[in-house]
C-alpha positions as CSV (number, residue, x, y, z in Angstrom):
1,M,36.1,0.2,-5.6
2,S,38.5,1.2,-8.5
3,A,39.1,4.4,-10.5
4,L,39.6,2.7,-14.0
5,G,40.5,3.8,-17.3
6,G,42.1,2.9,-20.4
7,V,43.0,3.9,-24.3
8,I,42.4,1.6,-27.2
9,G,44.1,2.3,-30.7
10,L,41.9,2.4,-33.4
11,N,42.7,1.6,-37.3
12,G,46.0,-0.4,-36.4
13,E,47.1,2.5,-34.1
14,P,49.4,1.7,-31.0
15,V,48.7,3.9,-27.7
16,P,51.1,6.4,-27.6
17,P,53.4,6.2,-24.4
18,Q,52.5,9.8,-23.7
19,T,48.7,9.0,-23.9
20,A,49.1,5.8,-21.4
21,E,51.1,8.0,-19.1
22,L,48.5,10.7,-18.9
23,M,45.7,8.4,-18.4
24,Q,47.7,6.6,-15.4
25,E,48.6,9.9,-14.0
26,A,45.1,11.1,-13.9
27,L,43.8,8.1,-11.9
28,Q,46.5,8.7,-9.3
29,P,44.8,11.6,-7.1
30,Y,41.5,9.1,-6.5
31,A,41.4,7.2,-3.4
32,G,43.1,4.1,-3.6
33,D,45.8,1.4,-2.4
34,A,47.2,0.4,-5.5
35,L,47.7,1.5,-8.9
36,E,48.5,-0.9,-11.5
37,H,48.2,-1.1,-15.3
38,W,48.4,-3.7,-18.1
39,E,49.5,-2.6,-22.0
40,G,49.5,-4.4,-25.1
41,D,50.2,-3.1,-28.7
42,R,47.0,-1.3,-29.2
43,C,45.6,-1.4,-25.7
44,F,46.4,0.5,-22.1
45,L,44.3,-0.8,-19.1
46,A,44.9,1.3,-15.9
47,C,43.2,1.1,-12.4
48,R,43.4,3.1,-9.1
49,A,42.3,0.4,-6.8
50,L,40.7,0.5,-3.3
51,W,40.6,-2.8,-1.5
52,L,37.5,-3.2,0.6
53,T,37.1,-6.8,0.6
54,S,39.4,-9.2,1.8
55,E,39.7,-11.2,-1.3
56,S,40.4,-7.9,-3.0
57,I,43.6,-7.3,-1.2
58,G,46.5,-7.6,-3.4
59,S,44.3,-8.8,-6.2
60,S,45.0,-8.1,-9.7
61,N,43.3,-5.4,-11.4
62,P,43.5,-5.2,-14.5
63,C,43.2,-8.9,-14.5
64,H,44.8,-10.9,-17.5
65,D,44.0,-14.6,-18.4
66,P,46.6,-15.7,-20.8
67,A,44.9,-18.8,-21.7
68,S,42.0,-17.1,-23.2
69,G,43.7,-13.6,-24.0
70,L,40.9,-11.6,-21.8
71,V,42.0,-8.7,-19.8
72,V,39.1,-7.2,-17.4
73,V,39.5,-4.0,-15.3
74,A,36.5,-3.4,-13.0
75,D,35.0,-1.2,-10.5
76,A,32.8,-3.6,-8.8
77,M,31.1,-5.0,-5.8
78,L,29.0,-8.1,-6.7
79,D,26.1,-9.3,-4.5
80,N,25.5,-13.0,-6.2
81,R,28.9,-14.3,-5.9
82,D,27.5,-17.7,-4.5
83,E,25.1,-18.1,-7.4
84,L,27.9,-17.3,-9.7
85,F,30.6,-19.6,-8.3
86,E,27.8,-22.5,-8.7
87,A,27.1,-21.6,-12.4
88,I,30.7,-21.1,-13.2
89,G,31.9,-24.1,-11.2
90,V,34.4,-22.5,-9.1
91,P,35.8,-25.1,-6.4
92,G,35.0,-24.1,-2.8
93,K,38.7,-23.2,-1.7
94,Q,39.1,-20.9,-4.5
95,R,35.8,-18.8,-3.8
96,F,37.3,-17.3,-0.5
97,L,40.2,-15.8,-2.6
98,M,38.6,-14.8,-6.0
99,S,38.1,-11.2,-6.5
100,D,35.2,-9.5,-8.1
101,T,37.4,-8.4,-11.1
102,E,38.6,-12.3,-11.6
103,L,35.0,-13.4,-10.9
104,I,33.7,-10.9,-13.6
105,L,36.1,-12.5,-16.0
106,R,35.2,-15.9,-15.3
107,S,31.7,-14.9,-16.1
108,Y,32.6,-13.4,-19.1
109,L,34.2,-16.6,-20.4
110,R,31.1,-18.4,-19.5
111,W,28.4,-16.1,-20.8
112,G,30.2,-13.8,-23.2
113,E,28.4,-10.4,-24.1
114,H,25.6,-11.9,-22.1
115,A,27.5,-11.9,-18.9
116,P,26.0,-8.5,-17.3
117,S,22.6,-10.1,-17.3
118,H,23.6,-12.6,-14.5
119,L,25.4,-10.3,-12.4
120,L,24.0,-8.4,-9.6
121,G,25.5,-5.7,-7.5
122,D,27.1,-2.4,-8.6
123,F,29.5,-2.6,-11.5
124,A,31.4,-0.9,-14.2
125,F,33.8,-3.3,-16.3
126,V,35.5,-3.5,-19.6
127,V,36.9,-6.5,-21.1
128,W,39.8,-6.3,-24.0
129,D,39.9,-9.4,-25.9
130,V,43.6,-9.4,-27.0
131,S,43.1,-12.0,-30.0
132,R,40.1,-10.5,-31.6
133,R,41.1,-7.0,-30.7
134,R,37.4,-6.5,-29.5
135,L,36.6,-4.2,-26.4
136,F,33.3,-4.8,-24.3
137,G,32.1,-3.1,-21.4
138,A,29.0,-2.8,-19.1
139,R,27.4,-1.0,-16.5
140,D,25.0,-2.1,-13.8
141,L,21.2,-2.0,-13.9
142,C,20.9,1.1,-11.6
143,G,23.9,2.8,-12.7
144,N,25.7,2.7,-9.4
145,R,29.1,2.8,-10.9
146,T,29.7,5.3,-13.9
147,L,31.5,4.8,-17.0
148,Y,32.3,7.5,-19.5
149,Y,34.0,7.3,-23.1
150,T,35.3,9.5,-25.9
151,H,35.4,8.0,-29.5
152,G,37.6,9.5,-32.1
153,S,39.1,8.4,-35.1
154,R,42.3,7.2,-33.9
155,Q,41.6,5.9,-30.2
156,F,38.8,5.0,-27.8
157,A,39.2,6.1,-24.1
158,F,37.1,5.5,-21.0
159,S,37.1,6.0,-17.3
160,S,35.2,5.8,-14.3
161,A,35.6,9.8,-14.1
162,I,35.5,12.8,-16.7
163,A,38.5,14.2,-15.6
164,P,40.9,11.6,-16.8
165,L,39.4,11.7,-20.4
166,L,39.6,15.4,-20.4
167,T,43.9,15.2,-20.0
168,L,44.1,13.6,-23.1
169,P,45.3,15.6,-26.1
170,C,42.6,14.6,-28.6
171,V,39.8,15.4,-26.3
172,S,38.0,18.7,-26.1
173,T,36.9,20.7,-23.0
174,Q,33.9,22.2,-24.9
175,L,30.9,22.0,-23.1
176,D,27.7,20.4,-24.4
177,E,25.1,23.0,-25.2
178,A,22.3,20.5,-25.7
179,W,23.1,18.9,-22.4
180,L,23.3,22.5,-20.9
181,A,20.0,23.8,-22.0
182,E,18.2,20.6,-20.7
183,F,20.0,20.9,-17.5
184,M,18.5,24.4,-16.9
185,A,15.3,23.4,-18.4
186,I,14.4,20.5,-16.4
187,Q,13.2,21.5,-12.7
188,V,13.5,18.2,-11.5
189,M,16.8,16.4,-10.0
190,F,18.3,14.8,-12.9
191,E,20.3,16.6,-15.8
192,S,19.6,15.7,-19.0
193,A,16.9,13.3,-21.2
194,D,19.9,12.0,-23.2
195,S,21.1,9.2,-21.0
196,Q,24.3,9.1,-23.1
197,A,25.5,12.9,-22.8
198,T,27.6,14.5,-20.3
199,A,28.2,18.0,-19.8
200,Y,31.0,17.8,-22.2
201,A,30.7,17.4,-26.0
202,D,33.4,15.0,-26.6
203,V,32.7,12.8,-23.4
204,R,29.7,10.4,-23.4
205,Q,28.4,7.8,-20.6
206,L,27.2,4.2,-20.9
207,P,23.6,4.2,-19.9
208,P,22.8,2.2,-17.1
209,A,21.6,-1.5,-17.8
210,H,23.6,-1.2,-21.0
211,S,26.6,-2.7,-22.4
212,F,28.9,-1.7,-25.5
213,L,30.8,-3.6,-28.0
214,L,33.9,-1.9,-30.0
215,D,34.9,-3.8,-32.9
216,E,37.0,-2.8,-35.8
217,G,36.1,0.9,-34.6
218,R,32.6,0.4,-34.5
219,L,30.5,1.3,-31.6
220,Q,27.1,-0.4,-30.5
221,L,25.1,-0.2,-27.4
222,R,22.7,-2.5,-26.2
223,R,20.2,-2.3,-23.2
224,Y,20.7,-6.1,-21.3
225,G,18.0,-5.7,-18.7
226,T,15.5,-4.0,-16.8
227,L,14.4,-3.6,-13.0
228,L,10.7,-4.4,-14.0
229,P,9.3,-7.7,-12.6
230,E,8.2,-10.3,-15.0
231,K,4.7,-10.6,-13.4
232,P,2.6,-9.7,-10.3
233,L,3.3,-11.4,-7.2
234,Q,0.4,-13.4,-5.9
235,L,0.7,-14.9,-2.5
236,H,-1.9,-16.1,0.0
237,S,-1.8,-14.0,3.0
238,N,-0.5,-10.7,4.6
239,G,1.7,-13.1,6.7
240,E,3.4,-14.3,3.7
241,Y,3.6,-11.1,2.0
242,E,5.6,-9.8,5.1
243,E,7.9,-12.8,5.4
244,A,8.7,-12.4,1.6
245,F,9.5,-8.8,2.2
246,R,11.9,-9.6,5.3
247,E,13.7,-12.3,3.0
248,V,14.3,-10.5,0.3
249,L,15.6,-7.4,2.1
250,K,17.7,-9.4,4.5
251,Q,19.5,-11.0,1.8
252,A,20.0,-7.3,0.3
253,V,21.7,-6.0,3.4
254,Q,23.6,-9.1,4.2
255,C,25.4,-9.2,0.8
256,R,26.1,-5.4,1.2
257,L,28.2,-6.1,4.5
258,R,31.0,-7.5,2.4
259,T,34.2,-5.4,3.8
260,Y,36.9,-6.1,6.1
261,R,36.4,-2.4,7.0
262,Q,34.1,-0.8,9.5
263,V,30.4,-0.6,8.2
264,G,28.4,2.6,8.5
265,V,24.8,3.6,7.8
266,T,23.3,7.1,7.1
267,L,20.2,7.0,9.7
268,S,17.3,9.1,9.6
269,G,14.3,8.8,12.0
270,G,12.4,7.2,9.4
271,L,11.3,3.6,8.3
272,D,13.7,3.1,5.4
273,S,17.0,3.5,6.9
274,G,15.6,2.4,10.1
275,I,15.0,-1.1,8.9
276,V,18.3,-1.4,7.2
277,A,20.3,-0.4,9.9
278,S,18.1,-3.0,12.0
279,Y,19.0,-5.8,9.7
280,A,22.7,-4.8,9.4
281,A,23.3,-4.5,13.3
282,R,22.2,-8.0,14.0
283,E,24.0,-9.4,11.1
284,L,27.4,-7.5,12.0
285,K,26.6,-8.7,15.8
286,A,27.2,-12.1,14.5
287,Q,30.4,-11.2,12.9
288,G,31.5,-9.3,16.0
289,K,31.5,-5.9,14.5
290,L,29.7,-2.7,15.5
291,L,27.3,-0.9,12.9
292,H,28.5,2.8,12.7
293,A,25.2,5.1,12.5
294,F,25.6,8.6,11.0
295,S,22.7,11.2,11.5
296,H,22.6,14.9,10.5
297,V,21.6,17.1,13.1
298,P,20.4,20.8,12.5
299,A,22.6,23.6,13.9
300,R,22.2,24.3,17.5
301,D,20.9,27.8,17.4
302,F,18.2,26.8,14.6
303,V,14.6,27.2,15.3
304,D,12.6,24.9,13.6
305,W,10.0,26.6,11.5
306,T,8.5,23.5,9.8
307,A,4.8,22.5,10.5
308,R,3.8,20.3,13.2
309,S,3.6,17.5,11.2
310,R,7.3,17.7,10.2
311,A,10.5,17.3,12.3
312,A,13.8,19.1,11.1
313,D,15.4,17.4,14.0
314,E,14.9,13.7,14.1
315,T,16.8,12.7,16.9
316,P,14.0,11.5,19.3
317,Y,13.1,8.9,16.5
318,I,16.7,8.2,15.7
319,E,17.6,7.3,19.4
320,A,14.5,5.1,19.8
321,T,15.7,3.0,16.6
322,L,19.1,3.0,18.1
323,N,18.2,1.7,21.3
324,H,15.8,-0.8,19.9
325,I,18.5,-2.4,17.4
326,G,21.5,-2.1,19.7
327,N,25.2,-2.8,18.6
328,T,25.3,0.6,16.9
329,R,27.5,3.5,17.7
330,A,25.9,6.9,17.0
331,N,27.6,9.7,15.1
332,Y,25.6,12.8,15.3
333,V,26.7,15.1,12.5
334,E,26.2,18.9,13.1
335,C,28.5,20.2,10.5
336,T,29.2,23.5,12.5
337,G,29.8,26.3,9.9
338,E,29.1,24.6,7.2
339,S,26.3,25.2,4.3
340,P,25.2,24.6,0.8
341,L,27.1,27.7,-0.1
342,S,30.5,26.7,1.4
343,G,30.8,23.8,-0.3
344,V,30.0,24.6,-3.8
345,N,33.4,24.3,-5.3
346,Q,34.3,21.1,-3.6
347,W,31.0,19.4,-5.0
348,L,31.7,20.9,-8.5
349,D,35.2,19.3,-8.2
350,T,34.1,16.0,-6.9
351,L,30.8,15.5,-9.4
352,E,32.5,17.0,-12.6
353,M,29.2,18.8,-13.3
354,P,26.9,21.3,-12.3
355,Y,24.1,20.1,-9.3
356,K,20.5,20.7,-8.4
357,Y,20.6,18.9,-4.6
358,F,22.2,21.5,-2.7
359,E,19.8,21.6,0.3
360,N,21.7,18.4,1.8
361,S,24.8,18.7,0.5
362,F,26.9,20.2,3.4
363,W,25.4,17.2,5.5
364,V,26.1,14.6,3.1
365,K,29.7,15.8,3.0
366,G,30.1,15.9,6.6
367,I,28.7,12.3,6.9
368,F,31.3,11.1,4.5
369,E,33.9,13.1,6.2
370,R,33.2,11.7,9.4
371,A,32.6,8.3,8.2
372,R,36.0,8.0,6.5
373,G,37.6,9.1,10.1
374,E,35.8,5.9,11.6
375,G,37.5,3.6,9.1
376,V,34.2,2.9,6.9
377,G,34.3,1.1,3.9
378,V,30.9,0.4,3.0
379,L,28.1,3.2,3.9
380,L,24.5,1.8,3.8
381,T,21.6,4.0,2.8
382,G,17.8,3.6,2.1
383,A,17.8,6.3,-0.2
384,K,15.3,4.3,-2.7
385,G,12.9,3.1,-0.2
386,N,10.1,5.8,-0.6
387,N,9.6,3.9,-3.9
388,T,10.4,0.4,-2.9
389,I,10.1,-0.9,0.8
390,S,7.9,2.1,2.1
391,W,6.0,3.1,-0.5
392,G,2.1,3.7,0.2
393,P,0.2,6.1,-1.9
394,V,-3.1,6.5,-0.1
395,V,-4.9,9.0,-2.2
396,D,-4.4,6.8,-5.2
397,Y,-5.5,3.6,-3.7
398,Y,-8.7,5.1,-2.5
399,A,-9.3,6.9,-5.9
400,E,-9.1,3.5,-7.3
401,L,-11.7,2.0,-4.9
402,L,-13.9,5.0,-5.7
403,K,-13.8,4.4,-9.4
404,Q,-14.6,0.5,-8.7
405,F,-17.6,1.7,-6.7
406,R,-16.4,-0.2,-3.6
407,W,-17.9,2.0,-1.0
408,I,-18.0,0.0,2.1
409,R,-14.1,-0.5,2.0
410,L,-13.7,3.1,1.1
411,Y,-15.6,4.2,3.8
412,K,-13.4,2.0,6.3
413,E,-10.1,3.2,4.9
414,L,-11.2,6.6,5.2
415,Y,-12.4,6.3,8.6
416,L,-9.3,4.4,10.0
417,Y,-6.6,6.6,7.8
418,G,-8.5,9.7,9.4
419,K,-8.5,8.3,12.8
420,H,-4.6,7.5,12.5
421,R,-3.6,10.9,10.9
422,G,-6.1,13.1,12.5
423,I,-7.7,14.2,9.0
424,R,-11.4,14.8,8.5
425,R,-12.9,12.4,5.9
426,T,-14.4,15.5,3.8
427,R,-10.7,16.4,3.3
428,L,-9.4,13.2,2.4
429,L,-12.7,12.8,-0.2
430,S,-11.4,16.2,-1.6
431,L,-8.0,14.8,-2.0
432,V,-9.2,11.8,-3.8
433,G,-11.7,13.7,-6.1
434,R,-8.6,15.8,-7.1
435,R,-6.9,12.8,-8.1
436,L,-9.7,11.4,-10.1
437,W,-10.8,14.6,-11.8
438,P,-7.9,17.2,-11.5
439,W,-9.5,19.6,-13.4
440,Q,-12.2,20.4,-10.7
441,G,-9.5,21.1,-8.2
442,G,-7.9,23.9,-9.8
443,G,-4.8,22.2,-10.8
444,R,-1.4,23.2,-9.8
445,D,-1.0,27.0,-8.9
446,G,2.8,27.3,-9.9
447,S,3.8,28.3,-6.4
448,D,6.3,25.5,-6.0
449,T,7.9,26.2,-9.4
450,I,11.2,27.3,-9.8
451,P,11.8,30.4,-12.1
452,P,13.6,29.1,-15.6
453,L,17.3,29.2,-15.4
454,I,17.7,29.2,-19.1
455,A,17.9,32.5,-21.2
456,P,15.1,32.7,-23.8
457,E,17.3,32.9,-26.8
458,F,19.4,30.2,-25.8
459,A,16.3,28.2,-25.3
460,R,15.0,28.9,-28.7
461,R,18.5,28.2,-30.1
462,T,18.9,24.6,-29.0
463,A,15.1,24.2,-29.2
464,V,15.2,22.6,-25.8
465,W,11.4,22.9,-24.8
466,S,10.3,20.6,-28.0
467,K,13.3,18.2,-27.4
468,L,12.1,17.6,-24.1
469,N,8.6,17.6,-25.1
470,E,9.4,15.1,-27.9
471,A,11.4,12.9,-25.2
472,G,8.2,12.9,-22.9
473,I,9.9,14.8,-20.1
474,S,7.5,16.2,-17.5
475,L,8.1,19.7,-16.9
476,D,5.7,20.0,-13.8
477,N,7.5,17.5,-11.7
478,G,5.3,14.5,-13.0
479,S,1.8,15.8,-11.6
480,R,-0.1,14.3,-14.0
481,L,1.2,10.9,-13.5
482,S,-0.5,8.4,-11.1
483,S,1.6,7.3,-8.5
484,L,1.8,3.9,-9.9
485,E,3.0,5.5,-13.2
486,A,5.5,7.8,-11.4
487,R,6.9,4.9,-9.6
488,R,7.5,2.7,-12.7
489,E,9.0,6.0,-14.4
490,H,11.1,6.4,-11.8
491,F,12.8,3.0,-12.3
492,E,12.6,3.1,-16.1
493,N,14.4,6.5,-16.4
494,L,17.7,6.1,-16.9
495,A,18.5,9.9,-16.6
496,I,17.5,9.5,-12.8
497,H,19.8,6.5,-12.4
498,N,22.6,8.5,-14.1
499,M,22.2,11.3,-11.5
500,T,22.2,9.0,-8.3
501,G,25.1,6.9,-9.8
502,N,26.9,9.7,-10.5
503,K,26.9,11.1,-7.0
504,S,27.6,7.7,-5.5
505,S,30.4,7.0,-7.5
506,K,32.0,10.2,-7.3
507,L,31.9,10.6,-3.8
508,S,33.2,6.9,-3.3
509,L,36.3,7.9,-5.4
510,R,36.9,11.0,-3.2
511,Y,36.5,9.9,0.2
512,G,37.5,6.1,-0.3
513,I,33.8,5.1,1.1
514,W,31.1,2.9,-1.1
515,E,27.8,3.9,-0.6
516,R,25.7,0.9,-1.2
517,D,21.7,1.1,-1.0
518,P,19.8,-2.0,-0.5
519,T,16.6,-0.7,-1.0
520,C,17.7,-0.4,-4.7
521,D,19.0,-3.9,-4.9
522,A,17.4,-5.3,-8.4
523,R,15.9,-8.1,-6.3
524,V,13.9,-5.9,-3.9
525,V,12.9,-3.5,-6.7
526,R,11.4,-6.2,-8.7
527,F,9.6,-7.5,-5.5
528,C,8.3,-4.3,-4.5
529,L,6.9,-3.4,-8.1
530,S,5.3,-7.0,-8.2
531,V,3.4,-6.6,-4.7
532,P,-0.4,-5.7,-5.1
533,M,-1.2,-2.1,-4.0
534,Q,-3.8,-3.1,-1.1
535,Q,-0.7,-4.6,0.6
536,Y,0.8,-1.1,0.8
537,V,-2.5,0.6,2.0
538,Q,-4.4,-1.3,4.2
539,N,-6.7,-0.7,7.3
540,G,-5.9,3.0,7.1
541,L,-2.1,2.6,6.9
542,D,0.1,4.2,4.6
543,R,3.4,2.2,4.0
544,A,1.3,-0.9,5.4
545,L,3.8,-3.8,4.4
546,I,6.9,-2.4,5.8
547,R,4.8,-1.2,9.0
548,R,3.7,-5.0,9.4
549,A,7.0,-6.2,8.4
550,A,8.9,-4.7,10.8
551,K,7.0,-5.2,13.8
552,H,9.7,-6.9,15.8
553,D,12.7,-4.9,13.9
554,L,12.0,-1.3,14.6
555,P,10.2,0.6,17.8
556,D,6.8,1.3,17.6
557,A,7.6,5.0,18.0
558,V,9.1,4.9,14.5
559,R,7.3,2.1,13.0
560,L,3.7,3.5,14.0
561,N,4.6,6.9,13.6
562,Y,1.8,8.2,11.1
563,R,1.8,11.9,12.1
564,V,5.3,13.4,11.8
565,R,7.9,13.3,9.0
566,G,11.7,14.4,8.9
567,V,12.5,17.4,7.1
568,Q,16.2,16.6,6.0
569,G,18.4,20.0,5.4
570,A,15.5,22.2,6.8
571,D,18.2,24.3,8.2
572,W,20.2,25.1,4.9
573,L,19.0,28.7,4.6
574,H,19.5,29.4,8.2
575,R,23.2,28.2,7.5
576,S,23.2,30.2,4.4
577,L,22.2,33.5,5.4
578,P,25.5,35.1,6.7
579,A,26.8,34.5,3.5
580,W,23.6,35.6,1.5
581,P,25.0,39.3,0.7
582,E,28.3,37.5,-0.9
583,L,26.0,35.3,-3.2
584,L,24.0,38.4,-4.2
585,A,27.2,40.0,-5.0
586,E,28.5,37.3,-7.0
587,L,25.0,36.9,-9.0
588,E,25.5,40.8,-9.8
589,Q,28.8,39.6,-11.4
590,L,27.0,37.0,-13.1
591,C,24.3,39.4,-14.5
592,D,27.1,41.6,-15.8
593,D,28.9,39.2,-17.9
594,P,27.6,39.1,-21.5
595,Q,29.1,35.8,-21.9
596,L,27.2,34.2,-19.3
597,S,24.0,36.0,-20.1
598,A,24.1,34.3,-23.4
599,Y,23.0,31.0,-21.2
600,M,21.5,31.9,-18.2
601,H,18.2,34.0,-17.7
602,V,19.3,37.4,-16.5
603,E,16.3,39.4,-16.4
604,Q,14.4,36.8,-14.1
605,I,17.7,36.4,-11.9
606,R,17.7,40.2,-11.4
607,K,13.9,39.9,-10.7
608,T,14.3,37.2,-8.0
609,M,17.3,39.1,-6.5
610,Q,15.1,41.9,-5.8
611,E,12.3,39.8,-4.5
612,T,14.8,37.8,-2.0
613,A,17.2,40.2,-1.1
614,S,16.4,39.0,2.7
615,P,14.8,35.8,2.8
616,A,13.6,34.3,6.1
617,V,14.6,31.3,7.3
618,D,11.0,29.4,6.8
619,Q,11.7,30.3,2.9
620,A,14.2,27.3,2.7
621,F,11.9,25.1,0.2
622,E,10.5,28.3,-1.7
623,P,11.2,28.5,-5.5
624,N,13.2,31.9,-5.3
625,T,15.6,30.8,-2.9
626,R,16.5,27.5,-4.3
627,F,16.7,29.1,-7.8
628,L,19.1,31.6,-6.7
629,V,21.5,28.9,-4.9
630,R,21.2,26.9,-8.2
631,C,22.0,29.9,-10.3
632,L,25.5,30.1,-8.3
633,I,26.4,26.4,-8.7
634,L,25.7,26.7,-12.6
635,Y,27.6,30.3,-12.9
636,R,30.8,28.8,-10.9
637,F,30.7,25.8,-13.2
638,L,30.2,27.8,-16.5
639,K,32.8,30.7,-15.3
640,R,35.2,27.7,-14.8
641,H,34.8,26.4,-18.1
642,L,34.5,29.2,-20.4
643,A,37.4,31.1,-18.8
644,G,39.4,28.2,-19.9
């Protein structure tokens, strides 16, 4: 893991010594074991490297090959090393000592600008060709590592974080108003429809699945790959699908255990993180290592207000998983005294931009802090599992059966699903009918819609609504999309990958822990997207494929749990209520600040404050409470930068 950066002089200009010093100094605060650099007459590359794998210890990063004149600086954890070794022809004895940075250099020597399409894993890297004076860089398919850049008339600079670029004399800290308008207008979690934009006008980002080439001052970006499968998968039986599922997921888990430090997993009571933990625990046992499991539990004085079909405290299911898989050490993270409000400033420092996913922020921070204390280098997660390994859109599948007049199959499915879930068939048919004919169901009533953050005049000035409409961005959380369409959109939307990649990368740079998600492995994604829907919904089971495939890997209490779903972060408002008066007071300051009212919808903020002056704990996921916290986060971000 590395915080990397570099500066290239354009039009024959050398890199000024003070600029190189600023870049090197700016990389120093990030987690790492060594700070190295390489410099030529027109290029300066630097890296704050954290050694997580045995072959990375003491390795060169930047890595220079005098024979070819190539220099590579990389933030990478490759998952198909053996495949690359075979293709490139690396002798067996050298494989155990070769770092991922050197392997990327060898791959570039072999395939040139097509190298990224041969790499699997998490990576952002840049190659300087000394003889041709060309710069090439790439970012992985899922955007799990970040790569920012700024392109001026005299120099081109890049970094894994934004802050080092903002220290350079020629880079302005002015905010990008188009990005800011989209951040406020888009209700869902991602920030902007422009996958290259950032919060800063002078700083851009390389989108996921893209490479760039800088040649004679001209910058060209190219998309080199996609997560979509080439064709549907057609196997002969349930058993073959289950075996293929286990094989591809085990491979994805195993290759992510490559660290000489401890391995952790964020474990809930569900299927996704459970099966990841099961495969990891078994593999680590063979290596003589324990798996450290980290699980959030609600505050001790929290009274669960959620419905009977939901569980704020997943401890019984977590313990069932731990007892079943063995070879684990449980870490229950209560985050005493912490709330989303107490950590806003630290999250803004870490992410370098405002954020929307505050409900879980306090326990994510708590888990990373605990994991660091346990010596964890790699932290596994199953975050993308809902769209890959545990996908199972019951209503959409039943609607398809209805459209195809497959009455007998539909009747059987409705009967079995209703039996599992305790739902009447008439209720299920109503949901299916609403999916087929949404205009008859009354549509969305807007009760779950967060009020607009953006000031009307600012929205008009930036034409944000028309821009988002032209970009095809759904402003109603994608309600018009079928589950199949929404799933495809999730993996094709580069803005979503930017959001998750930014969080993962920035947390790793702060805490020295690499978050890795086997459920978002490119091979797993392509496999899951190629599997026919009837494998995911079958015999009255949603998430049917993982439930069948995990028969020996998870306890039945988890694997066959149809009626209760976990609600992570349900206690966020309970934790925040003691500080709610301070939140309201701070938002009053916002409303009285003419500089801020030019951006934020002050009238809406005042109205919502009056309606939500004393919220109850069961309003945690209602729009008004969430709106006010989002306002606070954005206010603090804007206040920092407008004041400067």
